[in-house]
VEXDREN-2710 file (C-alpha; in Angstrom, 1 decimal):
% VEXDREN-2710
k/r/px/py/pz
1/MET/168.3/66.8/200.7
2/LEU/164.4/67.4/200.9
3/SER/163.3/69.5/203.8
4/GLU/160.3/68.6/205.9
5/LEU/158.3/71.0/204.3
6/ALA/159.1/69.5/201.1
7/ILE/158.2/66.0/202.4
8/GLY/155.0/67.7/203.9
9/TYR/153.9/69.1/200.3
10/LEU/154.4/65.6/198.8
11/PHE/152.2/64.1/201.2
12/LEU/149.6/66.8/201.4
13/GLY/149.6/67.4/197.6
14/GLY/149.3/63.8/196.9
15/VAL/146.7/63.1/199.3
16/GLY/144.6/66.2/198.2
17/GLY/145.1/65.4/194.4
18/GLY/143.9/61.7/195.1
19/SER/141.1/62.9/196.9
20/LEU/139.9/65.5/194.5
21/ALA/140.1/62.6/191.8
22/VAL/138.1/60.1/193.7
23/LEU/135.7/62.5/195.3
24/SER/135.0/64.0/191.7
25/ALA/134.4/60.4/190.4
26/LEU/132.0/59.8/193.0
27/GLU/130.1/62.9/192.2
28/ILE/129.9/61.7/188.5
29/ALA/128.4/58.4/189.9
30/ASN/125.9/60.2/192.1
31/ALA/124.9/62.3/189.2
32/ARG/124.4/59.2/187.1
33/GLY/122.4/57.4/190.0
34/ALA/120.1/60.7/190.3
35/ARG/119.7/60.1/186.5
36/ILE/118.5/56.6/186.9
37/VAL/116.2/57.5/189.6
38/VAL/114.6/60.2/187.5
39/ALA/114.4/57.8/184.3
40/SER/112.8/55.0/186.6
41/ARG/110.1/57.3/187.7
42/VAL/109.2/58.1/184.0
43/GLY/109.2/54.4/183.1
44/VAL/112.8/54.2/181.4
45/GLY/114.5/51.2/182.6
46/PHE/118.3/50.9/183.3
47/ARG/119.9/47.5/183.9
48/GLY/121.1/47.2/187.6
49/SER/119.6/50.6/188.6
50/SER/117.9/49.1/191.6
51/ALA/120.9/47.2/192.6
52/ARG/123.1/50.1/193.5
53/SER/123.1/53.1/195.6
54/PRO/125.5/56.1/195.3
55/MET/127.6/57.6/198.1
56/PRO/125.3/59.9/200.1
57/ALA/125.7/63.7/199.7
58/ASP/126.1/63.9/203.4
59/ALA/129.2/61.7/203.1
60/LEU/130.8/63.7/200.4
61/ALA/129.8/67.1/202.4
62/TRP/132.2/66.0/205.0
63/SER/135.0/64.8/202.6
64/TRP/134.9/68.1/200.2
65/PRO/136.3/70.5/203.1
66/LEU/138.8/68.1/204.1
67/CYS/140.2/67.7/200.5
68/LEU/140.1/71.4/200.1
69/GLY/142.1/71.7/203.7
70/LEU/144.8/69.3/202.5
71/LEU/145.2/71.1/199.1
72/ALA/145.7/74.5/200.7
73/LEU/148.1/73.0/203.4
74/GLY/149.9/71.6/200.7
75/VAL/150.2/74.9/198.8
76/LEU/151.2/76.4/202.1
77/CYS/154.1/74.1/202.6
78/LEU/155.2/74.9/199.2
79/LEU/155.1/78.5/199.5
80/VAL/157.1/78.4/202.8
81/ASP/159.5/75.9/201.5
82/LEU/160.3/78.4/198.5
83/GLY/160.8/81.0/200.7
84/ARG/159.1/83.9/198.9
85/PRO/155.4/83.6/197.3
86/ASP/156.5/85.6/194.3
87/ARG/158.9/82.5/193.3
88/LEU/155.6/80.5/192.8
89/PHE/154.0/83.0/190.8
90/ASN/157.2/83.5/188.7
91/LEU/156.9/79.8/187.9
92/MET/153.3/79.9/186.8
93/THR/153.9/82.8/184.7
94/SER/157.3/81.6/183.1
95/PRO/157.1/81.3/179.2
96/THR/159.0/78.0/179.3
97/LEU/156.7/75.3/180.2
98/SER/157.9/72.9/182.8
99/ALA/156.5/70.1/185.1
100/ILE/156.8/72.5/188.2
101/ALA/154.7/75.2/186.3
102/VAL/152.2/72.6/185.3
103/GLY/152.0/71.3/188.8
104/ALA/151.5/74.9/190.3
105/TRP/148.6/75.6/187.9
106/ALA/147.0/72.2/188.7
107/LEU/147.2/73.1/192.5
108/VAL/145.5/76.3/192.0
109/ALA/142.9/74.6/189.8
110/ALA/142.4/71.9/192.2
111/ILE/141.7/74.4/195.0
112/VAL/139.2/76.2/193.1
113/ILE/137.5/73.0/192.3
114/ALA/137.3/71.6/195.6
115/GLY/136.3/74.9/197.1
116/ALA/133.4/75.0/194.7
117/PHE/132.3/71.6/195.8
118/SER/133.0/72.7/199.5
119/ALA/130.6/75.7/198.9
120/LEU/127.9/73.8/197.3
121/ALA/128.1/71.2/200.3
122/LEU/127.9/74.1/202.8
123/PHE/125.0/75.8/201.1
124/ASP/122.5/72.7/201.2
125/GLY/119.9/74.2/199.0
126/VAL/122.1/75.4/196.2
127/CYS/122.0/73.4/193.1
128/ILE/124.0/74.0/189.7
129/GLY/122.6/71.2/187.6
130/MET/123.3/67.8/186.6
131/VAL/125.5/68.7/183.6
132/ALA/127.2/71.5/185.4
133/THR/128.0/69.0/188.3
134/CYS/129.4/66.5/185.7
135/VAL/131.7/69.1/183.8
136/LEU/133.1/70.0/187.1
137/SER/133.4/66.4/188.3
138/VAL/135.3/65.6/185.1
139/ALA/137.5/68.5/185.5
140/GLY/138.3/67.5/189.1
141/VAL/139.4/63.9/188.1
142/VAL/141.6/65.3/185.4
143/VAL/143.1/68.0/187.6
144/GLY/143.5/65.7/190.7
145/ALA/145.2/63.1/188.9
146/THR/147.6/65.7/187.2
147/VAL/148.4/67.0/190.9
148/ALA/149.1/63.4/192.2
149/ILE/151.2/62.6/189.0
150/TYR/153.2/65.8/189.7
151/THR/154.3/65.2/193.1
152/GLY/156.0/62.1/191.7
153/ILE/157.3/63.7/188.7
154/LEU/158.8/66.4/190.8
155/LEU/161.1/63.8/192.4
156/GLN/161.7/62.1/189.1
157/SER/162.8/65.4/187.7
158/MET/165.7/65.8/190.1
159/ALA/168.6/64.6/188.2
160/SER/170.9/64.7/191.4
161/VAL/169.4/61.5/193.0
162/LEU/169.7/58.3/190.8
163/ALA/167.2/56.4/192.9
164/TRP/164.5/58.8/191.6
165/GLN/165.2/58.4/188.0
166/THR/162.4/56.0/187.1
167/PRO/158.9/56.2/186.2
168/LEU/158.2/53.9/188.9
169/VAL/158.3/56.8/191.2
170/PRO/155.4/58.8/189.9
171/ILE/153.6/55.5/189.3
172/VAL/153.8/54.5/193.1
173/PHE/153.0/58.1/194.1
174/VAL/149.8/57.9/191.9
175/LEU/148.6/54.7/193.3
176/SER/149.3/55.8/196.8
177/SER/147.3/59.0/196.2
178/ALA/144.5/57.3/194.6
179/SER/144.3/55.1/197.9
180/CYS/144.3/58.0/200.0
181/GLY/141.6/59.6/198.1
182/THR/139.5/56.5/199.0
183/ALA/140.5/57.1/202.5
184/VAL/139.2/60.6/202.6
185/ALA/135.9/59.4/201.1
186/PHE/135.7/56.8/203.8
187/LEU/136.2/59.6/206.6
188/GLY/133.4/61.4/205.1
189/ALA/131.2/58.1/205.3
190/VAL/132.5/57.8/209.1
191/PHE/130.9/61.2/210.0
192/ALA/128.0/61.1/207.8
193/ASN/124.6/61.2/209.4
194/THR/122.4/59.8/207.0
195/ARG/119.7/57.0/206.9
196/GLN/120.4/56.3/203.3
197/VAL/121.3/52.9/202.6
198/TYR/124.9/53.0/200.7
199/GLU/126.6/49.6/201.7
200/HIS/127.1/49.0/197.8
201/ALA/129.0/52.2/197.5
202/ILE/131.3/51.5/200.4
203/ALA/131.9/47.8/199.1
204/ALA/132.6/49.1/195.8
205/LEU/135.0/51.5/197.0
206/ALA/136.8/49.1/199.4
207/ARG/137.2/46.6/196.3
208/ALA/138.7/49.4/194.2
209/ASP/141.1/50.3/196.9
210/GLY/142.2/46.8/197.4
211/ALA/142.9/46.6/193.8
212/ILE/145.0/49.8/194.0
213/ILE/146.8/48.6/197.2
214/VAL/147.9/45.4/195.2
215/ALA/149.1/47.4/192.2
216/GLU/151.1/49.7/194.5
217/ALA/152.7/46.6/196.3
218/VAL/153.7/45.4/192.9
219/ALA/155.1/48.9/191.8
220/LEU/156.9/49.0/195.1
221/ALA/158.5/45.6/194.7
222/ALA/159.3/46.5/191.2
223/PHE/161.0/49.8/192.4
224/VAL/163.4/47.9/194.9
225/PHE/164.3/45.4/192.5
226/TRP/165.0/47.9/190.0
227/GLY/167.2/49.7/192.5
228/LEU/168.9/46.3/193.4
229/GLY/169.9/45.9/189.8
230/SER/172.2/48.8/189.5
231/GLU/175.5/49.8/191.3
232/GLY/174.3/53.5/191.3
233/THR/171.2/52.9/193.1
234/ARG/171.9/49.6/195.1
235/GLU/172.6/51.5/198.3
236/ALA/169.4/53.2/198.3
237/ALA/167.5/49.9/197.7
238/LEU/169.5/48.2/200.4
239/ALA/168.6/51.0/202.8
240/LEU/164.8/50.4/202.2
241/ALA/164.8/46.6/202.2
242/VAL/167.4/45.7/205.0
243/GLY/169.1/49.2/206.0
244/ASP/168.3/52.3/208.1
245/LEU/165.0/53.1/206.4
246/ALA/163.9/49.3/206.6
247/TRP/161.8/49.8/209.7
248/ALA/159.7/52.7/208.3
249/PHE/159.6/50.9/205.0
250/TRP/158.3/47.6/206.2
251/GLY/156.5/48.7/209.2
252/GLY/155.0/51.9/207.9
253/VAL/154.5/51.6/204.2
254/VAL/154.0/47.9/203.8
255/ILE/152.4/46.7/207.0
256/VAL/150.6/49.8/208.0
257/GLY/149.7/51.2/204.7
258/LEU/149.2/48.2/202.6
259/VAL/148.5/45.0/204.6
260/VAL/146.4/46.3/207.2
261/PRO/143.9/48.4/205.1
262/PHE/144.0/45.5/202.6
263/VAL/143.0/43.0/205.3
264/LEU/140.5/45.3/207.0
265/GLU/138.7/46.1/203.9
266/LEU/138.3/42.2/203.1
267/PHE/136.2/42.0/206.4
268/THR/134.3/45.3/206.4
269/THR/130.8/45.1/207.6
270/PHE/128.0/47.5/207.1
271/ASP/126.7/47.2/210.8
272/ASN/130.4/48.4/212.0
273/HIS/131.7/50.2/209.1
274/ARG/132.3/53.6/210.6
275/LEU/134.9/52.2/213.1
276/GLN/136.4/50.1/210.3
277/LEU/136.5/52.7/207.6
278/LEU/138.3/55.0/210.4
279/TRP/141.0/52.4/210.9
280/VAL/141.3/51.9/207.1
281/ALA/141.8/55.4/206.3
282/THR/144.1/56.1/209.3
283/ALA/146.3/53.3/208.1
284/VAL/146.4/54.3/204.5
285/LEU/147.3/57.9/205.2
286/VAL/150.0/56.9/207.8
287/GLY/151.3/54.6/205.0
288/ALA/151.3/57.2/202.5
289/PHE/153.2/59.6/204.7
290/ALA/155.9/56.8/205.5
291/LEU/156.2/56.2/201.8
292/ARG/157.1/59.9/201.0
293/TRP/159.3/60.1/204.0
294/CYS/161.3/57.1/202.7
295/MET/161.5/58.2/199.1
296/ALA/162.9/61.6/200.2
297/GLY/165.3/59.6/202.6
298/LEU/166.8/57.7/199.6
299/ALA/169.0/60.9/198.7
300/ALA/171.1/60.2/201.7
301/TYR/172.1/56.9/200.2
302/ASP/172.5/57.9/196.5
303/VAL/176.2/57.6/195.3
304/THR/176.3/61.2/193.9
305/GLN/175.8/62.4/197.8
306/MET/178.4/59.9/198.8
307/PRO/182.0/60.4/197.4
308/GLU/183.5/57.3/198.7
309/ALA/180.8/55.3/197.0
310/LEU/181.0/57.3/193.9
311/PHE/184.8/56.7/193.6
312/GLY/184.0/52.9/194.2
313/LEU/181.4/53.0/191.4
314/ALA/184.1/54.5/189.2
315/VAL/186.8/51.9/189.8
316/GLY/184.4/49.1/189.6
317/SER/183.5/50.3/185.7
318/ALA/187.0/51.1/184.8
END
């Protein structure tokens, strides 16, 4: 039902939105860290100020262009899938407010914010001030979360597939996008060339991602059990659990996307963090793509797409 371009958009938009939200949150943390340093120099104490180090600017400088590229590729997939660029413009300028229009505007805003941070990273000597950075970062968190939520709501709004008609779909997508955002931040840390000690930032990100992974696993389990509980969605849930999609679901989503990064993050050491974080980021991103591929594939197992199953459902309910 969904084209490869649509699946690519769901993946790239989700990763890009999650990256924007996570990186913007790290910018806020860095601004707070800079405030703590300044305050400590003038004799104002902050509890715990000496025990934490923010993410190095060099790491974020690598992550921001990656975030921008992901968002741009997501928009490109959307434009090509629509067939004509003017269709997206018509959606954005339509007087009727819809989830698609909100998502389109959020994508544009996300590219602008990610582009601004990428430009600031490129021109190293340019500084817009702490207040402006915080304002832009807060906007980035809100817009990034909106883009991530939108990719899930886009599926949920398609009434033709019963398996997508649950709030668990956008919940799973948002959690997956947040984990992907930490993966992009990890990639920045992999390529960063800095002497700044930032093991506390890496450890905090790893703990946060571990919590996100657990929440995503719970949401996925709830989604499968929800699907098994209804005749209209049972075939789709069985396809994930034991059917044609099981290899991608258990192998790609669960093992590669959830178990592997969760275990690796438990044993991450700062001495070998670059290689470890590279593996974590790769596993998370592969799992995120497998998740969206599996979700899109559920359309083929929906009773509305299978006349014989729909007839059986009608007979059973009669």
